[in-house]
C-alpha positions in Angstrom: 0.0 0.0 0.0 1.1 3.5 -0.6 -0.1 6.6 1.3 0.4 10.2 0.2 1.0 13.0 2.6 -0.3 16.1 0.8 0.5 19.6 1.9 -0.3 23.0 0.3 2.5 25.4 0.5 3.9 28.2 -1.5 7.5 27.7 -0.4 10.1 25.6 -2.3 10.4 21.9 -1.4 13.2 19.6 -0.4 14.8 17.0 -2.6 12.1 14.4 -1.8 9.3 16.6 -3.0 8.1 17.7 -6.4 6.2 20.7 -7.5 3.0 20.3 -9.6 0.6 22.9 -11.0 -2.8 22.1 -9.7 -5.9 24.0 -11.0 -9.1 23.8 -8.9 -12.3 24.8 -10.7 -13.9 25.7 -7.3 -11.1 28.2 -6.4 -10.7 29.5 -10.0 -7.0 29.9 -9.4 -3.7 28.1 -9.7 -1.6 27.0 -6.7 1.6 25.1 -6.2 0.9 21.6 -4.7 3.7 20.0 -2.6 3.6 16.2 -2.5 5.7 13.7 -0.5 5.7 10.0 -1.1 5.4 7.9 2.1 5.0 4.1 1.8 3.7 2.2 4.8 6.4 0.0 6.3 5.5 -2.2 9.3 2.3 -0.2 9.9 4.1 3.2 10.2 4.4 6.1 7.9 8.0 7.0 6.9 9.2 9.4 4.2 10.9 7.5 1.3 14.2 9.2 2.0 14.5 7.2 5.2 13.9 3.7 3.9 15.6 1.6 1.3 13.9 -0.3 -1.5 14.3 -3.6 0.3 12.3 -2.4 3.2 9.2 -1.9 0.9 7.5 -5.3 1.0 5.8 -6.2 -2.3 2.9 -8.6 -1.4 3.1 -12.0 -2.9 -0.6 -12.7 -2.4 -3.2 -11.6 -5.0 -3.1 -7.8 -5.3 -6.3 -5.9 -5.9 -5.9 -2.3 -7.2 -8.1 0.4 -8.6 -8.1 1.3 -12.3 -5.5 4.0 -12.6 -7.6 5.8 -15.2 -9.9 6.9 -12.5 -7.1 8.7 -10.5 -5.6 12.1 -11.2 -2.5 11.9 -13.5 -0.2 13.2 -10.8 -1.2 10.3 -8.5 -0.7 7.7 -11.2 2.9 8.9 -11.7 3.7 7.8 -8.1 1.7 4.6 -7.8 1.9 2.8 -11.1 5.6 2.5 -12.0 5.4 -0.7 -10.0 2.6 -2.0 -12.1 4.7 -3.1 -15.1 7.2 -4.9 -12.9 4.7 -6.7 -10.7 1.8 -7.0 -13.3 -0.9 -5.6 -11.1 -3.0 -4.8 -14.1 -6.6 -3.6 -14.2 -9.3 -4.8 -12.0 -8.9 -7.9 -9.9 -6.2 -10.5 -10.9 -5.3 -13.8 -9.2 -3.1 -16.7 -10.2 -5.1 -19.9 -10.8 -3.6 -22.8 -8.9 -3.1 -26.1 -10.8 -5.8 -28.8 -10.4 -5.3 -30.9 -7.3 -5.7 -34.7 -7.4 -8.7 -35.9 -5.5 -8.4 -38.2 -2.6 -10.5 -41.3 -2.0 -14.1 -40.6 -1.4 -14.7 -38.4 -4.4 -17.8 -40.5 -5.4 -19.6 -39.6 -2.2 -19.3 -35.9 -3.1 -21.1 -36.3 -6.5 -24.1 -34.0 -6.9 -27.8 -35.1 -7.0 -28.8 -35.3 -10.7 -32.4 -34.6 -11.6 -34.1 -36.8 -14.2 -34.3 -35.1 -17.6 -38.1 -34.9 -17.5 -38.1 -33.3 -14.1 -35.4 -30.9 -15.1 -37.3 -29.8 -18.2 -40.6 -29.5 -16.3 -39.1 -27.4 -13.5 -37.4 -25.1 -16.0 -40.6 -24.6 -18.0 -42.6 -23.9 -14.9 -40.2 -21.3 -13.6 -39.9 -19.5 -16.9 -43.6 -19.1 -17.2 -43.6 -17.1 -14.0 -41.4 -14.4 -15.6 -43.3 -11.1 -16.1 -42.5 -8.3 -18.6 -40.6 -5.3 -17.5 -42.9 -2.8 -15.8 -43.8 0.5 -17.4 -44.1 -0.7 -21.1 -47.3 0.7 -22.4 -47.2 -0.6 -25.9 -48.8 -4.0 -26.1 -46.5 -5.3 -28.9 -43.3 -4.1 -27.0 -44.6 -5.6 -23.7 -45.3 -9.0 -25.3 -42.0 -9.3 -27.1 -40.3 -8.2 -23.9 -42.1 -10.9 -22.0 -41.4 -13.6 -24.6 -37.7 -12.7 -24.8 -37.4 -12.8 -21.0 -39.2 -16.1 -20.7 -37.1 -17.8 -23.3 -33.9 -16.5 -21.7 -35.1 -17.7 -18.3 -36.1 -21.1 -19.8 -32.7 -21.5 -21.4 -30.8 -20.6 -18.2 -32.9 -22.9 -16.0 -31.9 -25.7 -18.3 -28.3 -24.8 -18.9 -27.2 -23.8 -15.4 -27.9 -27.2 -13.8 -26.0 -28.9 -16.7 -23.1 -26.6 -16.1 -23.2 -27.4 -12.4 -23.0 -31.1 -13.2 -20.0 -30.6 -15.4 -18.2 -28.7 -12.7 -19.2 -31.0 -9.8 -18.3 -34.4 -11.5 -14.5 -34.8 -11.0 -12.2 -35.2 -14.0 -11.1 -38.8 -14.2 -7.4 -38.1 -14.4 -7.5 -36.3 -11.1 -9.1 -39.2 -9.3 -7.2 -41.7 -7.1 -5.9 -44.7 -9.2 -8.2 -47.0 -7.3 -11.3 -45.0 -8.1 -10.2 -44.6 -11.7 -10.0 -48.4 -12.0 -13.5 -48.6 -10.4 -14.9 -46.3 -13.1 -13.4 -48.2 -16.0 -14.3 -51.7 -14.6 -17.8 -50.8 -13.4 -19.0 -48.4 -16.2 -16.8 -49.6 -19.1 -13.7 -48.0 -20.6 -14.5 -44.4 -21.7 -18.2 -44.4 -20.7 -17.7 -41.8 -17.9 -16.1 -39.2 -20.2 -18.5 -40.0 -23.0 -21.6 -39.2 -20.9 -20.1 -36.0 -19.5 -19.2 -35.0 -23.0 -22.8 -35.5 -24.2 -24.1 -33.5 -21.2 -21.8 -30.6 -22.2 -23.0 -30.8 -25.9 -26.6 -30.6 -24.6 -25.8 -27.6 -22.5 -24.2 -25.8 -25.5 -27.1 -26.7 -27.7 -29.6 -25.4 -25.2 -27.8 -22.1 -24.9 -27.5 -21.7 -28.6 -31.2 -22.4 -29.4 -32.4 -20.3 -26.4 -30.4 -17.3 -27.3 -31.4 -17.5 -31.0 -35.1 -17.6 -30.3 -35.0 -15.1 -27.5 -33.4 -12.7 -30.0 -36.0 -13.5 -32.6 -38.8 -12.8 -30.1 -37.2 -9.5 -29.1 -37.4 -8.4 -32.8 -41.1 -9.3 -33.3 -43.1 -6.5 -34.8 -46.5 -7.4 -33.3 -48.0 -9.1 -30.3 -49.1 -12.1 -32.3 -45.6 -12.5 -33.8 -44.0 -12.3 -30.4 -46.4 -15.0 -29.1 -45.5 -17.2 -32.1 -41.8 -16.7 -31.6 -42.2 -17.6 -27.9 -44.1 -20.8 -28.7 -41.5 -21.8 -31.4 -38.6 -21.3 -29.0 -40.3 -23.5 -26.3 -41.0 -26.2 -28.8 -37.5 -26.1 -30.2 -35.9 -26.4 -26.7 -38.3 -29.2 -25.9 -37.2 -31.0 -29.1 -33.5 -30.6 -28.2 -34.2 -32.1 -24.7 -36.2 -35.0 -26.2 -33.3 -35.8 -28.6 -30.3 -35.4 -26.3 -31.8 -35.4 -22.7 -31.0 -39.1 -22.4 -27.4 -38.0 -21.5 -28.8 -36.5 -18.2 -30.5 -39.8 -17.3 -27.3 -41.7 -18.1 -25.4 -39.3 -15.8 -28.0 -39.9 -13.1 -27.4 -43.7 -13.4 -23.6 -43.2 -13.2 -24.0 -41.0 -10.1 -26.1 -43.7 -8.4 -23.6 -46.5 -9.3 -20.6 -44.5 -8.1 -22.1 -43.3 -4.9 -22.9 -46.9 -4.0 -19.2 -47.8 -4.1 -17.8 -48.6 -0.7 -15.7 -45.9 0.9 -12.1 -46.9 1.6 -10.0 -45.1 4.2 -6.3 -45.2 3.3 -5.3 -44.6 6.9 -7.2 -47.6 8.1 -5.7 -51.1 7.8 -7.6 -53.3 5.3 -7.9 -57.1 5.1 -8.7 -58.3 1.6 -10.2 -61.8 1.1 -8.9 -63.3 -2.1 -9.4 -66.7 -3.8 -11.1 -68.6 -6.5 -14.9 -68.2 -6.9 -17.2 -69.9 -4.4 -14.4 -71.0 -2.0 -16.2 -69.4 1.0 -14.8 -65.9 1.2 -18.2 -64.3 1.7 -19.0 -66.6 4.6 -15.7 -65.6 6.3 -16.5 -61.9 5.8 -19.8 -62.4 7.6 -18.0 -64.1 10.5 -15.1 -61.6 10.7 -16.8 -58.3 10.1 -20.0 -56.2 9.8 -20.2 -56.9 6.1 -23.2 -59.0 4.9 -22.4 -60.3 1.4 -24.7 -62.6 -0.6 -23.9 -66.3 -0.1 -24.9 -68.7 -2.9 -23.4 -71.9 -4.4 -22.4 -70.5 -7.8 -19.3 -68.7 -9.1 -19.0 -64.9 -9.0 -21.6 -64.5 -6.2 -19.7 -61.3 -5.3 -20.4 -58.9 -8.2 -18.4 -56.0 -6.7 -16.3 -54.8 -3.8 -18.1 -55.3 -0.5 -16.7 -53.5 2.5 -17.1 -54.5 6.2 -15.4 -53.5 9.4 -13.8 -55.1 12.4 -13.4 -53.5 15.8 -10.5 -55.0 17.8 -9.3 -53.4 21.1 -11.2 -50.2 20.2 -9.5 -50.0 16.8 -11.5 -50.1 13.6 -10.3 -52.1 10.6 -11.6 -52.6 7.1 -12.5 -56.0 5.5 -13.1 -56.3 1.7 -14.8 -59.2 0.0 -13.7 -59.4 -3.6 -14.8 -61.4 -6.7 -13.1 -64.7 -7.3 -10.1 -65.2 -9.6 -9.8 -67.9 -12.3 -6.7 -69.4 -13.8 -6.0 -67.3 -16.8 -3.9 -64.4 -18.0 -4.8 -60.8 -17.1 -5.9 -60.0 -20.7 -8.6 -62.7 -20.5 -9.9 -61.7 -17.1 -13.4 -60.3 -16.8 -14.1 -57.0 -15.1 -15.0 -58.7 -11.8 -11.6 -60.3 -11.6 -10.0 -57.0 -12.5 -11.8 -55.3 -9.6 -10.0 -57.7 -7.3 -6.6 -56.9 -8.8 -7.4 -53.2 -8.6 -8.0 -53.5 -4.8 -4.7 -55.4 -4.4 -2.8 -53.0 -6.6 -3.9 -49.6 -5.4 -4.9 -50.1 -1.7 -2.6 -50.9 1.2 -4.0 -54.2 2.2 -3.2 -57.4 4.0 -4.3 -60.6 2.2 -6.5 -63.4 3.6 -6.2 -66.0 0.8 -9.0 -68.7 1.0 -8.5 -72.2 -0.4 -11.2 -74.9 -1.0 -9.7 -78.4 -1.3 -13.1 -80.1 -1.3 -13.8 -79.7 -5.0 -17.2 -78.1 -4.3 -16.2 -74.6 -5.6 -15.9 -75.6 -9.2 -12.2 -74.8 -9.5 -9.8 -77.8 -9.1 -7.1 -77.7 -6.4 -4.5 -77.7 -9.1 -5.9 -74.6 -10.7 -6.3 -72.9 -7.3 -2.6 -73.7 -6.6 -1.5 -72.0 -9.8 -3.7 -68.9 -9.1 -2.3 -68.8 -5.5 1.3 -69.0 -6.7 0.8 -66.2 -9.2 -0.9 -63.9 -6.6 1.6 -64.7 -3.9 4.5 -63.8 -6.3 2.8 -60.6 -7.6 2.0 -59.3 -4.1 4.8 -60.8 -2.1 5.4 -57.6 -0.1 1.9 -57.8 1.5 1.1 -59.4 4.9 -0.4 -62.7 4.1 -2.8 -65.3 5.8 -3.8 -68.6 4.3 -7.0 -70.3 5.3 -8.4 -73.6 4.0 -12.2 -73.4 4.2 -14.8 -76.2 4.6 -12.4 -78.4 6.4 -15.3 -80.4 7.9 -15.9 -81.8 4.4 -12.3 -82.8 3.7 -11.9 -86.6 3.5 -9.0 -88.9 3.8 -7.8 -88.7 0.2 -7.3 -85.5 -1.8 -9.8 -84.5 -4.4 -8.8 -85.1 -8.0 -10.7 -83.8 -11.1 -11.0 -86.2 -14.0 -9.7 -83.5 -16.4 -6.5 -82.9 -14.4 -3.2 -84.1 -15.8 -1.4 -85.9 -13.0 1.7 -86.7 -15.0 3.3 -83.3 -14.3 2.5 -83.2 -10.6 5.4 -82.4 -8.3 5.8 -82.9 -4.6 4.6 -79.3 -3.9 1.2 -79.6 -5.6 0.6 -83.1 -4.1 1.2 -81.6 -0.7 -1.1 -78.7 -1.5 -3.9 -81.0 -2.4 -3.7 -82.8 1.0 -3.2 -79.9 3.4 -3.0 -76.6 1.5 -0.1 -74.1 1.9 2.3 -74.3 4.8 1.1 -72.6 8.0 -2.5 -72.4 6.6 -5.4 -72.3 9.1 -8.1 -74.9 8.6 -11.5 -73.4 9.3 -15.2 -74.4 9.1 -18.0 -71.9 9.3 -20.4 -74.8 10.0 -18.6 -76.4 12.9 -16.7 -73.2 13.9 -13.4 -75.1 13.8 -10.4 -72.8 13.6 -12.4 -69.6 13.7 -10.8 -68.3 16.9 -7.3 -69.1 15.6 -8.2 -67.2 12.4 -9.5 -64.2 14.3 -6.4 -64.0 16.4 -4.2 -64.2 13.3 -6.3 -61.5 11.6 -5.9 -59.3 14.7 -2.1 -59.8 14.6 -1.8 -59.0 10.9 -4.0 -55.9 11.0 -2.0 -54.6 14.0 1.1 -55.0 11.9 -0.5 -53.3 8.9 -1.4 -50.4 11.2 2.2 -50.1 12.2 3.3 -50.0 8.5 0.8 -47.3 7.7 1.9 -45.2 10.7 5.5 -45.7 10.0 4.9 -44.6 6.4 3.2 -41.4 7.6 6.1 -40.6 9.9 8.5 -41.1 7.0 6.5 -38.8 4.8 6.4 -36.2 7.5 10.2 -36.4 8.0 10.8 -36.0 4.3 8.5 -33.0 4.2 10.4 -31.3 7.0 13.8 -31.8 5.4 
């Protein structure tokens, strides 16, 4: 800020002052005006001769300054030499910060989207309430004023909500990698951007048609012509919404699907149940947590990510039930299997891998062993628990499928068919065998996962302070 100490004097000035000729129309005479420049430094007024340039602090925050054209020329000479150097400019200017990546939970912040038919009906109802400008005596002028205002209001009532949707739905590239994967795997690759693009096209079309017909209505020469232009404009906007309004309904569906996604807390330890389809993961989730997944005897019962919670010693932990994995390469996996891989890839989780050696799940023990080895190798840095489910159904001899090729069996897979992986916990939901041991192991692993998360936070804080 710069303050000016102004004094009227007829005497000569010192080296820090400058004489200007000032003409006042009220006094009808010329007088010499003495001015002294006094910047504010630390909330005190000091003449410029007593301070150096370094003492004048140029603010780094956005600077708001008056238009210099509104000030007297002799004032602009003192204030605005700094303008070119620091780019104050005219009016209000502020640097725009770059877009910030969203954290997890962006889906729960999505706006409520109105169905297209409700949006259209609401806009039409509000536009009909618009009255002409008061004081217009001419009937034709009053009617065209009313028609133009109603069409403009109709257009805005349709376009503004669409603009709000475009601004409120996050850009996909700014989402967390896990949520980006959920969008692609749940909606289909490119569907999210396609629907938002159609909504934006609809908004632009509504604005274009509304402005065009409002302008035609404003140029009407008679009352009848103004009424006709108004009717044509409403019909045209209705036609546009009938043809392209389906994009709004698609956006409504997307918002419902994404808001239903479970919320994941990155600072809370997560236990992820993994395994082949129908091996008993959902049953263990119901036993271990508050999650209530569907339990049926067919593959891919779990059609999405289900989140439950465990409370141990007043600490809250997350448990996720994931779709089953089949023995095949990643390129051939369906979207349900890719959801499981997305959870394991993008979220800090401990793994509870569930095995079914009874043959009831539909995936042979040999195939389960190959899936298990692949996942264990890919996510070898994760904390890991192995559980063999349905142990009450295990007989004396291992289960063999007729289609299995036994000629290539090695000692490791033969041992797996009999007892599962080393150090695995044998459990049965029906007889409750091994459940207490599994719960204690889960508690131990989740406590270790919490220590990993907390140590990671401390490392990030120490790096930030360096």
